[in-house]
C-alpha positions as CSV (number, residue, x, y, z in Angstrom):
1,M,27.4,-7.0,-12.1
2,H,23.7,-6.3,-12.3
3,C,20.9,-6.3,-9.7
4,D,18.8,-9.5,-10.0
5,G,15.7,-7.4,-9.1
6,C,15.7,-4.4,-11.4
7,K,18.7,-5.3,-13.6
8,Q,20.4,-2.0,-12.8
9,E,24.2,-2.1,-13.1
10,L,25.9,-2.3,-9.6
11,A,28.9,-0.2,-9.0
12,G,31.7,-2.2,-7.4
13,E,30.6,-4.0,-4.2
14,A,27.4,-2.0,-3.9
15,G,25.1,-5.1,-4.0
16,H,23.4,-6.9,-1.1
17,R,22.9,-10.7,-1.0
18,Q,19.4,-11.9,-0.3
19,G,19.4,-15.7,-0.6
20,D,20.8,-16.4,-4.0
21,A,20.0,-13.0,-5.4
22,L,22.4,-10.0,-5.6
23,L,20.3,-6.8,-5.2
24,C,20.8,-3.1,-5.4
25,E,20.0,-1.0,-2.3
26,D,16.4,-0.2,-3.4
27,C,15.5,-3.8,-4.3
28,F,17.1,-5.1,-1.1
29,I,15.0,-2.7,1.0
30,D,11.9,-3.7,-0.9
31,K,12.6,-7.4,-0.1
32,V,13.3,-7.0,3.6
33,T,10.7,-4.4,4.5
34,V,7.4,-5.9,5.4
35,L,4.5,-3.5,5.5
36,K,2.0,-4.2,8.3
37,T,-1.5,-3.0,7.2
38,C,-3.0,-3.4,10.7
39,D,-0.4,-1.6,12.7
40,P,-1.8,0.3,15.7
41,W,1.5,2.2,16.3
42,A,1.5,3.4,12.6
43,V,-2.1,4.5,12.9
44,Y,-1.4,6.3,16.2
45,T,1.7,8.0,14.8
46,A,-0.1,9.1,11.6
47,S,-3.0,10.5,13.6
48,R,-0.6,12.6,15.7
49,T,1.4,13.9,12.7
50,A,-1.4,14.3,10.2
51,T,-2.1,17.5,8.3
52,K,-5.2,18.6,6.4
53,D,-3.5,17.6,3.1
54,P,-1.8,14.2,3.6
55,G,0.1,14.5,0.3
56,L,-1.2,11.4,-1.4
57,T,0.6,9.8,-4.4
58,E,-1.1,9.6,-7.7
59,A,-1.8,5.9,-7.1
60,Q,-3.4,6.6,-3.6
61,R,-5.5,9.4,-5.1
62,G,-6.6,7.0,-7.8
63,M,-7.6,4.4,-5.3
64,I,-9.6,6.9,-3.2
65,D,-11.3,8.2,-6.3
66,F,-12.2,4.7,-7.5
67,L,-13.6,3.7,-4.1
68,R,-15.7,6.9,-4.0
69,R,-17.2,6.2,-7.4
70,H,-17.7,2.4,-7.2
71,G,-17.8,1.6,-3.5
72,P,-16.0,-1.4,-1.9
73,A,-13.7,-3.3,-4.3
74,T,-11.6,-6.4,-4.3
75,L,-7.9,-6.5,-4.8
76,G,-8.5,-7.8,-8.4
77,E,-10.9,-5.0,-9.2
78,L,-8.4,-2.4,-8.0
79,V,-5.5,-4.0,-9.9
80,A,-7.6,-3.9,-13.1
81,A,-9.0,-0.4,-12.6
82,L,-5.7,1.3,-11.6
83,G,-3.2,-0.5,-13.7
84,L,-1.1,-1.4,-10.7
85,D,0.2,-4.8,-9.7
86,E,-1.1,-6.5,-6.5
87,E,1.9,-5.4,-4.4
88,E,1.6,-1.8,-5.5
89,V,-2.1,-1.8,-4.5
90,R,-1.4,-3.4,-1.2
91,S,1.5,-1.0,-0.3
92,N,-0.6,2.0,-1.3
93,F,-3.6,0.7,0.7
94,T,-1.4,0.3,3.7
95,V,-0.7,4.0,3.7
96,L,-4.3,4.8,3.3
97,R,-5.2,2.5,6.1
98,H,-2.7,4.1,8.5
99,I,-4.1,7.5,7.9
100,K,-7.7,6.2,8.1
101,L,-8.8,7.1,4.6
102,A,-9.5,3.4,3.6
103,G,-10.0,0.1,5.3
104,A,-10.8,-3.5,4.5
105,M,-14.0,-5.4,5.1
106,K,-15.5,-8.8,4.3
107,R,-18.2,-9.0,1.6
108,G,-19.3,-12.7,1.6
109,D,-16.1,-14.6,1.2
110,E,-14.2,-11.8,-0.3
111,I,-12.0,-9.1,1.3
112,C,-12.8,-5.7,-0.1
113,Y,-11.2,-2.3,0.2
114,A,-13.5,0.6,1.1
115,L,-13.4,4.2,2.2
116,W,-13.1,4.8,6.0
117,R,-16.2,6.0,7.7
118,A,-15.8,9.7,8.3
119,G,-15.5,10.7,12.0
120,E,-15.4,7.1,13.3
121,D,-12.6,4.9,14.6
122,N,-14.1,1.5,13.8
123,G,-13.3,0.9,10.2
124,P,-14.5,1.2,6.6
125,A,-18.0,2.1,5.5
126,K,-20.2,-0.9,4.7
127,G,-21.0,-1.0,1.0
């Protein structure tokens, strides 16, 4: 049997049912885990456990670098610039939001991702 998500071969009864799909452990966790971008408890916890070097992934560093160079960007702009899919951008942004490195803002009718204002608790810099 194979995982319906990643097509990896499943050993024995190692699969998990999610609706009609049979998933490996990793795909099952991805399906049932919902990231909450605006999560005060995650922000509080991150602020209490933060270090000077947050250990960002390559995708998160790329997002920060892009926002530094270009200012606020839409989801589509980040997807195109970083070569990630929408879900990858959202999940990486969630981490950056929790550690107050990036936030979201409205620009007209669009939601844009932006760098967090240094030293402030009230959100991303206006761009």
